[in-house]
C-alpha positions in Angstrom: 133.8 2.3 46.4 133.9 4.6 49.5 133.2 7.6 47.8 135.2 10.0 50.0 138.6 8.0 49.2 137.9 7.3 45.6 138.5 10.8 44.3 142.0 10.5 45.4 142.9 7.1 44.1 142.8 6.1 40.5 142.6 2.7 41.5 139.7 2.7 43.9 137.8 4.6 41.0 138.7 1.7 38.4 137.4 -0.9 41.4 134.5 1.0 41.7 133.8 1.0 38.0 134.6 -2.6 37.9 132.2 -3.1 40.7 128.9 -1.1 39.1 129.5 -2.9 36.0 130.2 -6.4 36.9 127.8 -8.8 35.6 126.6 -10.5 38.8 124.5 -8.7 41.1 126.9 -6.8 44.0 126.5 -4.8 46.9 128.4 -3.3 49.7 127.0 -3.4 53.0 127.9 -2.3 56.6 128.1 -4.2 59.3 124.7 -4.5 59.9 123.6 -5.6 56.4 122.7 -2.0 55.4 123.1 -1.3 51.9 126.1 1.1 50.7 126.1 0.4 47.2 124.3 -1.6 44.7 125.9 -2.4 41.2 123.7 -2.3 38.1 123.3 -6.4 37.9 122.0 -5.7 41.4 119.4 -2.7 40.4 118.2 -4.3 37.3 117.1 -7.1 39.3 114.9 -5.3 41.7 114.1 -2.6 38.8 115.0 -0.1 41.1 117.6 2.8 41.2 120.5 2.6 43.7 119.3 5.3 45.6 115.8 3.7 46.3 117.9 0.4 47.8 120.6 2.3 49.8 119.8 2.1 53.4 118.2 -1.1 53.3 119.4 -4.4 55.0 120.3 -6.3 52.0 119.1 -9.8 53.6 116.0 -7.8 54.6 115.3 -8.2 50.9 115.2 -12.2 51.1 112.3 -14.4 51.0 110.5 -16.3 54.0 113.1 -18.0 56.5 116.0 -17.2 54.5 116.1 -13.7 56.2 117.0 -15.4 59.3 119.6 -17.4 57.7 120.8 -14.0 55.6 121.3 -12.4 58.6 123.4 -15.1 60.4 125.8 -15.5 57.4 126.3 -11.4 57.3 127.1 -11.7 61.2 129.7 -14.4 60.8 131.2 -12.4 57.9 130.7 -9.4 59.4 133.0 -10.9 62.2 136.3 -11.2 59.8 134.6 -15.2 58.6 134.7 -15.4 55.0 131.3 -17.6 54.6 130.7 -20.5 52.6 128.2 -20.0 49.7 124.8 -20.5 50.5 121.6 -20.8 48.3 118.9 -18.4 49.2 115.9 -16.8 47.7 115.9 -13.3 46.9 112.0 -11.6 46.8 112.6 -9.5 44.0 108.8 -9.2 43.7 105.8 -9.1 45.7 104.3 -12.3 44.1 108.3 -14.1 43.6 111.5 -14.9 44.2 114.5 -16.0 42.6 117.0 -18.5 43.8 120.5 -17.0 44.4 124.0 -18.4 45.1 125.3 -15.9 47.9 128.8 -15.4 48.8 130.1 -13.0 51.7 133.2 -11.6 51.6 134.7 -9.4 54.3 137.0 -6.0 53.7 139.2 -4.7 55.5 138.1 -1.6 58.5 139.1 1.9 57.3 142.1 2.0 58.9 143.2 -0.8 56.7 143.5 -3.5 59.3 141.5 -6.3 59.4 140.1 -6.7 63.0 136.5 -6.5 63.3 134.4 -3.6 64.1 131.1 -1.3 63.5 133.2 0.1 60.2 133.6 -3.4 59.0 132.3 -3.5 55.3 130.9 -7.1 53.5 130.9 -7.5 49.9 127.7 -9.4 49.0 128.0 -11.4 45.7 124.9 -13.2 44.1 124.8 -15.6 41.3 121.1 -16.3 40.0 120.6 -19.4 39.0 118.9 -20.2 35.8 116.1 -22.2 35.5 118.3 -25.1 34.7 120.3 -24.6 37.0 117.4 -24.1 40.1 116.1 -27.4 38.7 119.5 -29.1 39.0 120.1 -27.4 42.3 116.2 -28.6 43.4 117.3 -32.1 42.6 120.3 -32.6 44.4 119.0 -31.1 47.1 116.0 -33.3 47.0 118.6 -36.4 46.4 120.7 -35.7 49.2 118.8 -33.8 51.5 117.6 -36.3 54.8 118.9 -39.3 52.6 121.6 -41.4 52.6 123.5 -40.2 49.6 126.3 -37.8 48.7 126.9 -35.9 45.4 130.2 -35.6 45.5 133.6 -34.6 43.2 136.9 -36.0 43.0 140.0 -34.1 41.2 142.4 -36.4 39.9 144.7 -34.0 39.9 145.6 -33.1 43.7 143.5 -36.4 44.6 140.6 -33.8 46.9 137.0 -34.8 47.2 133.9 -32.3 47.7 130.6 -32.3 48.3 128.9 -30.6 45.3 125.6 -29.0 46.7 127.4 -28.9 50.8 128.2 -30.5 53.8 125.1 -33.5 54.1 124.6 -36.0 57.0 126.3 -38.8 55.3 129.1 -37.0 54.1 129.7 -35.7 57.7 129.6 -39.0 59.0 131.9 -41.0 56.3 134.6 -38.0 56.2 133.8 -35.4 58.3 136.5 -32.6 57.7 138.6 -34.9 55.7 139.0 -34.1 52.1 142.0 -36.1 51.2 140.8 -39.1 49.4 143.8 -41.4 50.9 142.4 -40.3 54.3 139.2 -41.8 53.2 140.8 -44.6 52.1 141.8 -45.4 55.3 138.7 -46.5 56.7 137.8 -49.1 53.5 137.2 -52.5 55.4 140.8 -54.4 54.6 138.9 -57.4 52.8 138.0 -54.7 50.4 140.6 -52.2 50.2 142.7 -54.2 47.4 139.4 -54.1 44.7 138.7 -50.2 45.9 142.5 -49.3 44.7 142.5 -51.1 41.5 139.2 -49.6 40.5 140.5 -46.0 41.2 144.0 -46.4 39.3 141.4 -47.4 36.2 139.3 -44.4 37.1 142.8 -42.1 36.5 143.0 -43.7 33.5 139.9 -42.2 32.2 137.5 -44.9 33.1 134.4 -44.2 35.2 133.9 -46.1 38.7 131.5 -48.3 40.4 132.2 -50.2 43.3 130.3 -51.5 46.4 132.5 -52.0 49.1 132.6 -51.5 52.9 133.9 -49.0 55.6 134.2 -47.9 58.4 132.2 -44.2 59.5 133.9 -41.8 62.0 131.7 -43.9 64.5 133.3 -47.3 63.9 130.5 -49.0 62.5 130.5 -50.2 59.3 128.6 -49.5 56.3 128.4 -50.8 52.8 128.8 -48.1 50.1 127.3 -48.5 46.2 129.9 -45.5 44.4 129.3 -44.7 41.2 131.5 -41.8 39.3 131.7 -40.5 35.7 135.0 -39.5 34.4 134.8 -35.4 33.4 137.9 -34.4 31.5 138.6 -31.1 32.0 141.6 -28.9 33.9 141.4 -30.6 36.3 140.1 -33.9 35.5 137.5 -34.9 37.9 135.1 -37.9 39.0 131.8 -36.9 39.5 129.1 -38.8 41.4 126.8 -40.6 43.8 128.0 -42.3 47.1 124.6 -44.3 48.4 124.5 -45.6 52.0 123.4 -49.2 51.1 124.1 -50.8 54.3 120.2 -51.5 55.3 120.0 -53.3 51.7 123.0 -55.6 52.5 121.7 -56.3 55.8 118.3 -56.9 54.6 119.4 -59.3 52.0 121.8 -61.0 54.7 119.0 -61.6 57.0 116.7 -63.0 53.5 119.7 -65.3 53.0 120.2 -66.1 56.9 115.9 -67.0 57.0 116.6 -69.2 53.7 119.3 -71.0 55.2 117.5 -71.3 58.4 114.1 -72.2 56.5 115.9 -75.0 54.7 117.4 -76.0 57.8 114.2 -76.3 59.7 112.8 -78.3 56.6 115.7 -80.5 56.6 115.5 -81.1 60.5 111.5 -81.6 60.0 112.2 -84.2 57.4 114.8 -86.1 59.5 112.8 -86.3 62.6 109.5 -87.4 60.8 111.7 -90.1 59.6 112.8 -90.7 62.8 109.5 -91.3 64.3 108.0 -93.4 61.7 111.0 -95.5 61.8 110.7 -95.5 65.5 110.7 -99.3 67.6 110.2 -98.5 70.3 107.6 -96.5 72.6 110.4 -94.6 74.5 112.1 -94.0 71.4 109.1 -92.2 70.6 108.7 -90.4 73.5 112.2 -89.5 73.4 112.3 -88.0 69.9 109.3 -85.8 71.0 110.7 -84.6 74.4 114.7 -84.0 73.2 114.9 -83.5 69.6 111.9 -81.4 68.6 113.0 -78.8 70.9 115.2 -76.6 68.2 112.1 -76.4 65.8 110.0 -74.6 67.8 112.5 -72.8 70.2 111.3 -74.2 73.5 112.9 -74.7 76.6 111.6 -77.9 77.6 109.6 -80.7 76.2 107.3 -83.2 78.0 105.7 -86.1 76.1 103.8 -89.4 78.1 101.3 -92.2 76.8 98.7 -93.5 78.3 98.9 -97.0 79.9 96.6 -98.5 82.1 94.8 -95.2 82.6 97.4 -93.1 83.6 100.4 -91.2 82.2 103.9 -92.8 81.8 106.9 -91.1 80.5 110.0 -92.7 78.9 113.0 -93.5 81.5 115.1 -91.1 80.0 112.7 -88.1 80.7 113.1 -88.8 84.1 116.6 -87.8 84.2 116.2 -84.6 82.5 114.3 -83.0 85.5 111.5 -80.6 85.8 108.3 -81.9 87.2 107.8 -85.1 85.2 108.0 -87.3 88.6 104.8 -85.3 89.7 103.1 -86.3 86.2 104.5 -89.6 85.8 101.5 -91.8 87.1 99.0 -89.3 87.2 95.5 -90.3 86.6 94.9 -89.8 82.4 91.6 -88.2 83.0 92.0 -85.6 85.1 90.6 -82.6 83.8 91.7 -80.7 86.3 95.1 -80.2 84.7 95.9 -79.2 81.0 97.1 -82.9 80.0 94.2 -84.4 81.3 91.8 -82.2 79.6 93.5 -82.7 76.3 93.6 -86.3 76.3 89.7 -86.2 77.4 88.7 -84.1 74.2 91.5 -84.5 72.2 91.9 -80.8 71.4 95.1 -79.2 71.7 95.3 -75.7 74.1 97.5 -73.1 73.9 98.7 -70.5 76.6 101.1 -67.1 76.2 101.5 -66.7 79.8 101.7 -68.2 83.1 98.6 -66.4 84.4 96.6 -67.7 81.6 97.1 -71.3 82.2 96.7 -70.6 86.3 93.3 -68.9 85.5 92.1 -71.9 83.4 93.6 -74.9 85.6 94.3 -73.3 89.0 95.2 -76.7 90.3 98.3 -77.0 87.8 99.9 -74.1 90.3 101.6 -76.8 92.6 102.9 -78.6 89.1 104.3 -75.3 87.8 106.5 -74.3 90.7 109.3 -76.2 89.4 109.2 -75.4 85.6 110.5 -71.8 84.4 108.3 -71.8 81.9 105.9 -68.7 80.4 104.0 -70.4 77.5 102.6 -73.7 77.0 101.4 -75.6 73.9 99.6 -78.7 74.9 99.0 -81.5 72.0 97.3 -84.9 72.0 98.9 -87.8 70.6 96.8 -89.9 68.6 96.3 -92.2 65.7 93.5 -93.9 64.2 91.4 -94.2 67.2 89.4 -92.1 68.9 91.1 -92.5 72.0 94.6 -90.5 72.5 97.3 -92.9 73.1 99.2 -89.8 75.1 100.2 -86.2 75.6 102.7 -84.3 74.0 103.9 -80.4 75.9 106.0 -77.8 74.6 107.1 -75.2 76.9 108.8 -71.7 76.2 110.9 -69.3 78.6 108.9 -66.4 77.6 105.6 -65.1 76.6 105.2 -66.9 73.1 102.5 -66.9 70.7 102.5 -70.7 68.7 101.4 -69.2 64.9 99.5 -71.0 62.7 102.4 -72.7 61.5 103.8 -73.7 64.7 100.4 -75.5 65.9 99.7 -77.0 62.5 103.3 -78.8 62.7 102.8 -80.1 66.5 99.5 -81.5 65.4 101.5 -83.2 62.4 104.5 -84.5 64.8 102.0 -86.0 67.1 100.0 -88.0 64.7 103.0 -89.2 63.4 103.8 -90.0 67.0 100.3 -91.4 67.4 100.6 -93.9 64.1 103.8 -94.9 65.5 102.7 -96.0 68.6 99.9 -97.9 67.5 102.6 -99.5 64.8 104.9 -100.5 67.9 102.0 -102.0 69.7 100.7 -104.0 66.7 104.6 -105.1 66.3 104.5 -106.1 70.1 101.7 -108.0 70.1 103.2 -110.2 67.0 106.2 -110.4 68.5 104.7 -111.7 71.9 103.1 -114.3 69.5 106.2 -115.2 67.5 107.9 -115.5 71.1 105.6 -117.7 72.2 106.1 -119.6 69.0 109.5 -119.9 69.5 109.7 -121.1 72.9 107.1 -123.8 72.0 109.4 -124.9 69.2 112.4 -124.9 71.6 112.4 -128.0 73.5 111.0 -127.5 77.3 113.3 -129.8 78.5 116.9 -131.1 77.0 117.7 -134.8 77.5 120.0 -135.2 80.9 122.8 -138.1 81.0 124.3 -139.1 84.4 127.7 -138.5 82.8 127.0 -135.3 81.3 126.3 -131.8 82.8 124.1 -129.9 79.9 123.2 -126.1 80.1 121.0 -124.1 77.4 120.2 -120.8 76.8 118.0 -119.1 74.4 118.0 -115.0 74.7 115.6 -113.0 72.4 116.5 -110.1 70.8 116.5 -106.8 72.6 116.9 -104.6 68.7 113.8 -103.5 67.3 111.9 -106.3 69.1 112.7 -108.8 66.8 112.3 -112.4 67.2 114.5 -114.9 65.1 115.1 -118.1 64.4 117.9 -119.7 66.4 117.5 -122.9 68.2 119.0 -125.8 70.1 118.6 -129.4 70.6 120.3 -132.5 73.3 119.4 -135.4 70.7 120.1 -139.0 72.5 121.5 -141.5 70.1 122.2 -145.3 69.9 125.6 -146.5 71.0 125.9 -144.6 73.7 125.9 -141.6 72.1 124.4 -138.0 71.9 123.9 -135.5 69.4 124.4 -131.6 69.9 123.1 -129.2 67.9 122.7 -125.0 67.6 121.1 -123.5 64.5 119.6 -120.2 63.1 117.1 -119.8 60.6 117.3 -116.7 58.4 114.5 -114.2 59.0 112.5 -112.6 62.0 109.4 -113.0 63.6 106.4 -115.8 63.4 107.4 -117.1 60.2 110.9 -117.9 61.3 110.7 -118.8 64.3 107.4 -121.5 62.8 110.3 -122.6 60.0 113.1 -123.3 63.1 110.6 -125.7 64.6 110.1 -127.4 61.2 113.6 -127.9 60.9 114.8 -128.8 64.3 111.6 -131.5 63.9 113.2 -132.9 60.9 116.7 -132.8 62.4 115.8 -135.1 65.1 114.0 -137.5 62.7 117.2 -137.9 60.8 119.3 -137.9 63.5 117.7 -140.6 65.5 118.2 -142.9 62.1 121.7 -141.9 61.3 124.7 -141.8 63.2 126.7 -139.7 60.8 126.4 -136.4 61.3 127.5 -135.2 57.7 124.6 -137.1 56.2 121.9 -135.9 58.8 122.8 -132.0 57.3 122.5 -133.4 53.9 119.1 -134.8 54.2 117.9 -131.7 56.1 119.3 -129.8 53.3 117.6 -131.9 50.9 114.3 -131.4 52.5 115.0 -127.6 52.6 115.7 -127.2 48.8 112.4 -129.7 47.8 110.1 -127.8 50.0 110.6 -124.5 47.5 110.3 -122.2 50.4 113.2 -119.9 50.3 114.6 -120.9 54.0 118.1 -120.6 54.7 119.4 -122.1 58.1 123.0 -122.3 59.8 123.6 -125.1 62.1 126.5 -126.7 63.8 125.9 -130.8 64.4 128.5 -132.3 66.7 128.0 -136.4 68.0 129.9 -136.9 71.2 130.5 -140.9 72.1 130.2 -140.5 75.8 132.5 -143.6 76.3 135.5 -142.7 74.3 135.3 -138.8 74.2 135.3 -138.9 70.0 133.9 -135.5 68.9 132.4 -136.0 65.2 131.1 -132.6 63.8 129.3 -131.8 60.6 129.1 -127.9 60.0 126.9 -125.6 57.9 128.1 -122.0 58.3 128.3 -121.8 62.0 130.5 -120.3 64.4 133.9 -122.5 65.8 133.3 -125.0 68.8 135.0 -122.8 72.1 136.9 -126.1 74.1 138.0 -124.5 77.5 139.7 -126.0 80.9 141.6 -124.5 83.8 144.6 -124.2 81.6 142.7 -121.6 79.5 140.6 -122.3 75.9 141.0 -123.1 72.4 138.4 -122.9 69.0 138.0 -125.7 67.3 136.8 -124.9 63.6 135.5 -128.0 61.9 135.5 -127.9 58.0 132.2 -126.4 56.9 129.9 -126.3 54.3 126.9 -123.6 53.1 123.6 -122.6 55.0 121.1 -125.6 54.6 118.8 -125.0 52.1 121.1 -123.0 49.6 122.2 -126.0 47.4 120.4 -129.3 47.0 123.1 -131.5 46.5 125.7 -130.7 49.1 127.6 -133.0 50.7 128.6 -132.1 54.3 132.1 -133.2 55.4 132.7 -134.7 58.9 135.5 -133.3 61.3 136.8 -135.7 63.9 138.7 -135.3 67.4 139.0 -136.1 70.9 137.2 -134.5 73.6 140.1 -133.4 75.9 139.2 -134.7 79.1 138.1 -132.5 81.9 137.1 -130.0 79.2 134.1 -128.2 78.9 132.7 -127.2 75.2 130.4 -124.6 73.9 128.3 -124.4 70.6 126.8 -121.1 70.0 124.3 -118.9 67.3 126.5 -116.2 65.6 124.1 -113.5 67.7 126.7 -114.1 70.7 130.2 -113.4 69.5 129.6 -111.1 66.0 127.8 -107.7 65.0 128.6 -104.7 63.0 130.9 -103.5 65.7 132.4 -106.8 67.4 134.3 -109.2 65.2 133.3 -112.7 65.2 137.3 -113.3 66.5 137.1 -110.5 69.7 133.5 -112.3 70.5 134.8 -115.7 70.5 138.1 -114.4 72.6 135.7 -113.0 75.1 133.8 -115.8 75.5 136.7 -118.4 75.7 138.1 -116.4 78.9 134.9 -116.7 80.2 134.2 -120.3 79.5 137.4 -121.1 80.9 137.1 -119.5 84.4 133.8 -121.2 85.0 134.6 -124.5 83.0 133.7 -126.6 86.1 130.1 -125.4 86.1 128.3 -125.2 82.8 125.3 -124.2 84.5 127.3 -120.8 85.9 129.4 -120.5 82.6 126.0 -120.2 80.5 124.6 -117.3 83.0 128.2 -115.1 83.1 128.3 -115.6 79.4 124.3 -114.6 78.6 124.9 -111.7 80.8 128.1 -111.0 79.0 126.4 -111.1 75.7 130.0 -109.8 73.7 128.0 -108.9 70.5 125.1 -107.3 72.4 121.8 -108.1 72.1 121.1 -106.7 68.4 120.3 -110.4 67.5 118.6 -113.6 68.8 121.0 -115.9 70.9 121.4 -119.6 71.4 124.2 -121.5 73.2 124.9 -124.6 74.7 127.6 -125.7 77.1 128.2 -129.4 77.9 131.1 -131.2 80.6 131.7 -134.9 80.6 131.5 -135.8 84.1 132.9 -139.3 85.8 129.6 -141.2 86.8 130.3 -142.3 90.7 131.5 -145.7 91.3 128.5 -148.2 92.8 129.4 -148.4 96.5 130.8 -151.8 97.8 128.3 -154.5 99.4 128.1 -153.9 103.5 130.2 -156.0 105.2 129.2 -158.1 108.0 129.2 -156.0 111.5 131.6 -156.9 113.9 131.6 -156.0 117.4 134.6 -154.1 119.0 134.8 -153.7 123.0 135.6 -150.6 124.1 138.3 -150.4 126.7 138.0 -147.4 128.9 140.8 -145.2 129.5 142.7 -145.3 132.6 
């Protein structure tokens, strides 16, 4: 190709001929890019002779910005570096260009050495892309340019990878300069590697490939990839395909799944808390629910709920233990509109403040109240029922600026409405229970009979659970023949009806008892009366007749707990033979069990609410009561007080108890003896 040397060397002449007649456009250029020789394909591409092209800088023939790219590639080749192929636009006419794939190959200098210099020659090879090839290249570039995709090829024989249209940002991030398949597989997530290798093994047998898996890129970040490839037989066999980075899609799917789970949990929590509000039985419980358990729904850091009582705001006892500024609010006038809570109660309009500055500008008097609160946003809503007067106020606090969405506002108002309905229901229940309590106490004897040789103590304790008034009762009945009847019972049910039924049973029982000494007959007659009335009323009871002279005890029992007998040496349980509760079977006959009252002993009759609950077996409750009774057996009044305070089964049910102890009657004093006079002798 060098004219000065070609004449003396046949091989160089043959090489020059091959150069001239090569099917692809080629030029031989100097180190600065000037064309020394151009082959026929190159001259035909431009429609100009070789002499017209000689001396022109080949990369000046490129179009637009490709001139600079071609010059840079040529400089690298002139420095002795064989460059990679570049796709450039060649300006073949004034109005058009052709897309060519250019490869630059440096030749040795004139001295035959590979060192760079001004005499370096560079062969510029060009492959003019057909319309179909150009279109395919454009599509490939568009597919990979500035996208999270890689077009790739894997030689199955050598296990080497390459990118079809040159390096892409994703390819550099995933593989860098690595081209070995095994090096790439080292970055696959441990949980996915077995599946990926199985799929690759199938591809080596001629199958297409498609997998989603996780890899760690060269920065150490986890990415999710979707890889698809077709098996292409040939020499060598290849997989040709696409790698798509679907990390954002996977993360979006996860976020949506997390959101659905959160929404489901949110819905479950809303339903659960709404149910708790509906079933709350005390004002303090309603306030505590709003103050504690609703925080997770709204993401607040503190909630305060107060109810209006006597024109002032009141918080539950639990609220005072949670800190904050509740002590400064508790007891404040509910109509004080200088503060957000008072304003909300007065006009029943909720108020939402997104920042501390906003609430201070509206309620400057609230500055002192807010010093102990780290809140940055507030939502204050009224708690109202069916009437026009607010029953309380509920405030949610966030520790950052917060805009309460429409859904949050609607949900807070819904909860506040449920709380208001609960407060109304509780107040109505309290009124009914106060009436039932009054009825209950009127039905019990105001004062039991007293006897000189018996010390008797009684207690009635209403339930503290759910504000229930039940039908527990006791009575002491003076009987003929120096006997006394001791009665403890429990009517099924709660409220005014149970209290009224208890009064009826006690009156009927007393009427039968005063005319009949046999306790079994008394229970039988009372049972028949209950079954004949047609009302569904059941009652357990224990009736004990004590002969005050002999100490003989006769007991008829209808499902009550055993009798506890205690003395200084301990306690024992007496379980009389029992029958079914009164009011169940009309013709029931109740057996009578007899025994002696041990001298110096104290006995206890009680309803099951004292010694049994769902958490406490009756045996354990009786053991605790027996030990307490034995410790205070000499003083029934003190024993009754201690046992009532103890209440082993709690206060989930009514409690009635009766304790008695036989005491000796003081002997009548002897008549006064006649006075005698004794002379005193003074001491010496």
